[in-house]
C-alpha positions in Angstrom: -6.5 70.6 52.5 -4.8 68.2 55.1 -2.8 65.6 53.4 -4.4 62.2 53.6 -2.4 60.0 56.0 -4.8 56.9 56.2 -3.0 53.6 55.9 -4.9 51.4 53.4 -4.5 47.6 53.4 -2.9 46.0 50.5 -5.3 43.8 48.2 -5.4 40.1 49.1 -3.5 37.8 46.9 -5.4 35.4 44.8 -5.4 32.2 46.7 -5.6 28.8 44.6 -8.5 26.6 45.1 -8.7 24.0 47.8 -6.5 20.9 47.1 -4.3 23.0 44.7 -0.8 24.1 45.3 0.6 27.4 44.2 3.3 27.3 41.7 6.2 29.4 41.8 6.7 31.7 38.8 9.1 30.6 36.2 12.5 32.0 35.9 13.2 34.9 33.8 10.1 36.8 35.5 7.7 35.0 33.3 4.5 34.2 35.3 3.3 31.2 33.1 5.2 28.1 32.8 7.2 27.6 29.4 5.6 24.8 27.3 7.3 21.5 26.9 8.9 20.6 23.6 7.6 17.7 21.8 9.6 14.5 21.7 11.0 13.5 18.3 8.8 10.8 16.7 11.8 8.3 16.4 10.5 6.8 13.2 13.5 4.4 12.8 12.6 3.0 16.2 9.1 2.3 14.9 10.6 0.8 11.9 12.7 -1.5 14.1 9.5 -2.5 16.4 7.6 -3.3 13.3 10.4 -5.3 11.6 10.7 -7.5 14.9 6.9 -8.1 15.0 6.9 -9.1 11.2 9.9 -11.4 11.9 8.2 -12.9 14.7 4.9 -13.4 12.7 7.0 -15.1 9.9 8.6 -17.7 12.5 5.4 -18.5 14.2 3.8 -19.1 10.8 6.5 -21.5 9.8 7.2 -23.5 12.8 4.2 -23.5 15.1 1.2 -26.2 14.8 3.1 -28.5 12.1 1.1 -31.6 11.7 2.4 -34.5 9.6 5.6 -34.4 7.6 7.8 -31.4 8.7 9.5 -31.3 5.4 6.2 -31.3 3.5 4.7 -28.7 5.7 7.8 -26.2 5.7 8.2 -26.3 1.9 4.5 -25.4 1.5 4.7 -22.7 4.0 7.7 -21.2 2.7 6.2 -20.8 -0.5 3.2 -19.3 1.1 5.5 -16.7 3.1 7.5 -16.0 -0.1 4.2 -15.1 -2.0 3.2 -12.9 0.8 6.6 -11.1 1.2 6.1 -10.5 -2.5 2.7 -9.0 -2.3 3.8 -6.8 0.7 6.6 -5.5 -1.2 4.8 -4.8 -4.5 1.5 -3.6 -3.3 2.8 -1.6 -0.3 5.4 0.3 -2.2 3.4 0.7 -5.3 0.4 2.3 -3.6 2.9 4.5 -1.5 4.4 5.8 -4.8 1.2 6.3 -6.7 -0.1 8.3 -3.8 3.2 10.5 -3.7 2.8 11.3 -7.5 -1.0 12.0 -7.3 -0.4 13.9 -3.8 -3.7 11.7 -2.6 -3.9 9.3 0.2 -7.3 7.9 -1.2 -6.3 6.9 -4.9 -4.7 3.5 -5.5 -3.0 1.9 -8.5 -6.0 -0.2 -9.5 -7.8 2.9 -10.4 -5.3 2.9 -13.7 -6.8 -0.2 -14.8 -4.4 -3.2 -13.9 -6.9 -5.3 -12.5 -9.1 -4.8 -15.3 -6.4 -5.7 -17.9 -5.8 -9.0 -16.0 -9.2 -9.9 -15.8 -9.9 -9.3 -19.4 -6.7 -11.6 -20.4 -7.7 -14.2 -18.5 -11.5 -14.1 -19.7 -10.0 -14.1 -23.3 -8.0 -17.3 -22.7 -10.8 -19.1 -21.4 -13.2 -18.0 -24.0 -10.7 -18.9 -26.8 -9.4 -22.1 -25.6 -11.6 -23.4 -22.4 -11.1 -23.4 -18.8 -8.4 -26.1 -18.8 -5.8 -23.6 -20.5 -5.4 -21.7 -17.3 -3.8 -24.7 -15.4 -2.0 -25.9 -18.6 -0.3 -22.6 -19.3 0.7 -21.7 -15.5 4.5 -21.1 -15.2 7.2 -18.4 -15.7 6.1 -18.0 -19.5 2.6 -16.9 -18.4 3.6 -14.7 -15.7 6.0 -13.0 -17.9 3.4 -12.5 -20.7 0.8 -11.1 -18.5 3.3 -8.8 -16.8 4.7 -7.4 -20.1 1.2 -7.0 -21.4 0.0 -4.8 -18.2 3.4 -3.0 -18.4 3.0 -2.1 -21.8 -0.6 -1.0 -21.5 0.4 1.5 -18.8 3.5 2.6 -20.5 1.6 3.3 -23.6 -0.9 5.0 -21.4 1.8 7.2 -19.9 3.7 8.1 -23.0 0.4 9.1 -24.8 -0.9 11.3 -22.1 2.2 12.9 -21.0 3.4 13.6 -24.5 0.8 16.0 -25.4 0.6 19.5 -24.9 -2.1 19.4 -22.3 -0.2 16.7 -20.2 -2.0 16.3 -17.0 -2.0 13.7 -14.2 -5.8 14.0 -13.6 -6.7 13.6 -17.3 -4.4 10.3 -16.9 -6.6 9.3 -13.8 -9.6 9.8 -15.8 -8.6 7.9 -18.9 -7.5 5.0 -16.5 -10.9 5.0 -15.2 -12.5 4.9 -18.4 -10.4 2.2 -20.0 -10.5 -0.1 -16.8 -14.5 0.2 -16.9 -14.5 -0.6 -20.7 -12.2 -3.6 -20.0 -14.5 -4.7 -17.4 -17.6 -4.6 -19.5 -16.0 -6.7 -22.1 -14.7 -9.2 -19.8 -18.1 -9.4 -18.1 -19.8 -10.1 -21.3 -17.1 -12.6 -22.3 -18.0 -14.6 -18.9 -21.7 -14.6 -19.6 -21.0 -16.9 -22.6 -18.8 -19.3 -20.7 -20.0 -22.7 -19.8 -20.5 -23.1 -16.0 -17.5 -25.3 -15.5 -15.4 -22.9 -17.2 -16.8 -19.9 -15.4 -16.1 -21.6 -12.0 -12.4 -22.3 -13.0 -12.0 -18.6 -14.2 -13.8 -17.2 -11.0 -11.3 -19.0 -8.8 -8.4 -16.7 -10.5 -10.3 -13.5 -9.8 -9.4 -13.4 -6.2 -6.0 -13.2 -4.7 -4.6 -16.8 -4.0 -1.6 -16.2 -1.5 -1.2 -19.8 -0.5 -1.6 -21.3 -4.1 1.3 -19.2 -6.0 3.6 -21.1 -8.3 6.9 -21.5 -6.5 8.8 -21.6 -10.0 7.9 -17.9 -10.5 8.9 -16.6 -7.1 12.5 -16.2 -7.8 11.9 -14.3 -11.2 9.3 -12.0 -9.1 11.9 -11.4 -6.2 14.6 -10.4 -8.8 12.2 -7.8 -10.5 11.3 -6.5 -6.8 15.0 -6.2 -5.8 15.7 -4.2 -9.2 12.8 -1.8 -8.5 13.5 -1.5 -4.9 17.1 -0.5 -5.5 15.8 2.1 -8.3 13.3 3.5 -5.5 15.5 3.6 -2.6 18.0 5.6 -4.3 15.7 8.2 -5.3 13.9 8.4 -1.9 15.0 12.0 -1.6 13.6 12.9 -5.0 10.2 11.3 -4.0 10.1 13.8 -1.0 10.6 16.5 -3.6 8.1 15.0 -6.1 5.3 14.9 -3.2 5.5 18.8 -3.0 4.0 19.1 -6.4 4.9 20.1 -9.9 5.6 23.8 -9.2 7.6 23.4 -6.1 9.7 20.4 -7.4 10.5 22.5 -10.5 11.6 25.4 -8.7 13.8 23.4 -6.4 15.5 22.0 -9.6 13.9 18.5 -9.9 12.8 17.3 -13.5 9.2 16.8 -12.5 8.2 15.0 -15.7 11.0 12.4 -15.8 10.6 11.5 -12.2 6.8 11.2 -12.3 7.1 9.0 -15.3 9.8 6.8 -13.6 7.6 6.4 -10.5 4.7 5.5 -12.6 6.4 3.0 -14.5 7.8 1.3 -11.3 4.4 1.3 -10.1 3.2 -0.4 -13.3 6.0 -3.1 -13.0 5.2 -3.9 -9.2 1.5 -4.1 -9.6 1.6 -6.0 -12.7 4.0 -8.7 -11.0 2.1 -8.9 -8.0 -1.3 -9.4 -10.2 0.3 -11.9 -12.4 1.7 -14.0 -9.5 -1.3 -14.1 -7.1 -4.0 -12.5 -8.7 -5.8 -8.9 -8.2 -5.9 -7.3 -4.6 -7.8 -3.9 -5.1 -7.7 -2.5 -1.5 -4.7 -4.4 0.3 -2.2 -1.6 -0.9 -4.6 1.1 0.3 -4.9 -0.4 3.7 -1.1 -0.8 4.3 -0.8 3.0 2.9 -3.1 4.0 5.5 -1.2 2.0 8.3 2.1 3.3 7.2 1.1 7.0 7.5 -0.4 6.4 10.9 2.6 4.5 12.3 5.7 6.1 10.8 5.2 9.6 12.1 7.1 11.2 9.3 6.7 12.1 5.8 10.3 11.1 4.4 10.3 8.2 2.0 13.5 6.6 3.4 11.3 5.6 6.3 7.8 5.2 4.6 9.1 2.8 2.0 10.6 0.1 4.5 7.8 0.8 7.0 5.2 -0.1 4.1 7.0 -3.3 3.4 7.1 -4.5 6.8 3.7 -3.8 7.8 2.5 -5.6 4.6 4.3 -8.7 5.8 3.1 -8.3 9.4 -0.5 -8.0 8.0 -0.4 -10.8 5.6 1.6 -13.4 7.5 0.0 -12.6 10.9 -3.5 -12.6 9.4 -2.8 -16.0 7.6 -1.6 -17.5 10.9 -4.8 -16.2 12.7 -7.0 -17.2 9.8 -5.5 -20.7 9.7 -5.0 -21.6 13.2 -7.6 -19.8 15.1 -10.6 -19.4 12.5 -9.7 -22.6 10.6 -10.3 -20.4 7.2 -7.2 -20.9 5.1 -8.5 -19.2 2.1 -10.4 -16.4 3.6 -7.7 -13.9 4.4 -7.9 -11.9 1.1 -11.7 -11.6 1.4 -11.3 -10.2 4.7 -8.5 -7.7 3.8 -10.5 -6.7 0.8 -13.6 -6.0 2.8 -11.7 -4.1 5.7 -9.7 -2.2 3.2 -12.9 -1.2 1.0 -14.5 -0.2 4.3 -11.6 2.2 5.4 -11.6 3.6 1.9 -15.3 4.4 2.0 -14.8 6.0 5.6 -12.0 8.2 4.4 -13.7 9.2 1.3 -16.6 10.3 3.2 -14.6 12.0 5.9 -12.6 13.9 3.3 -15.5 14.6 0.9 -13.6 14.4 -2.2 -11.1 12.4 -4.1 
């Protein structure tokens, strides 16, 4: 057979669509472009930005829209800012630590019954001595007594549950919820037998009062916060390991039980101090923790701890400035924060489907 010498045309090259330019192949023989590397999150830059915004919010709240005597206004505003900074640190750091040890971003320290202990103590005082005892006993002594009571309750609960053979964090949470419900029931029964005037005085103490904190107790609270803050910051690397779970932390050489107990004691001291000074705040810490994880861009506690504090200051001071000078509703910030925090809690719980 004769050899076929017919010249065949080469197949047509694939042409790009109209309006598109063809791209040269990447070097190295690969036809596809190499994917771009993601830029680092730069968490410390984010911390600096939030810190600047928090400082601006504090300066605006202190020096803008001053009417009347500047000395009187600045003294009142400094007390309010001190209380808000205290709440931002205690609630933000305590909730972050609690979610670290529980490895759950939905749970909050209030589930352990701290608010219930505070409510029961206040109710018992009014039932026994009348509504006037609330104002008569305000001061450092009352704050110290209430803080020691709540810390003793939490410490006893931790030692009892973690000293047994079947020590379990989930059992601790379950018992905390049950005890909190029992205390709430007893407090509700006591409130029903009160006179209307005494009940009104007691009800005013059941909500957070950021602008009515006693300035005499703020130095004591600040000292406690500094001590706890030093302990927490020095152990930030251990908190990173603790967040990995008991098995992983133990394999890495961490004394899981000791670190867990120490973290829970720090949570108890912070929440007890905050509740004793400004009253119960159920969902504010949860709201700050959610914002912290969204803004920080990292899981390292060296960044999360200052971020939670600065975000708490920004939310509280900025929110109070807006409520006072835009909506003219001075005492409504805690109500708004609790509503927003509760809504976010329900949304995350429904999306997650479980605790």
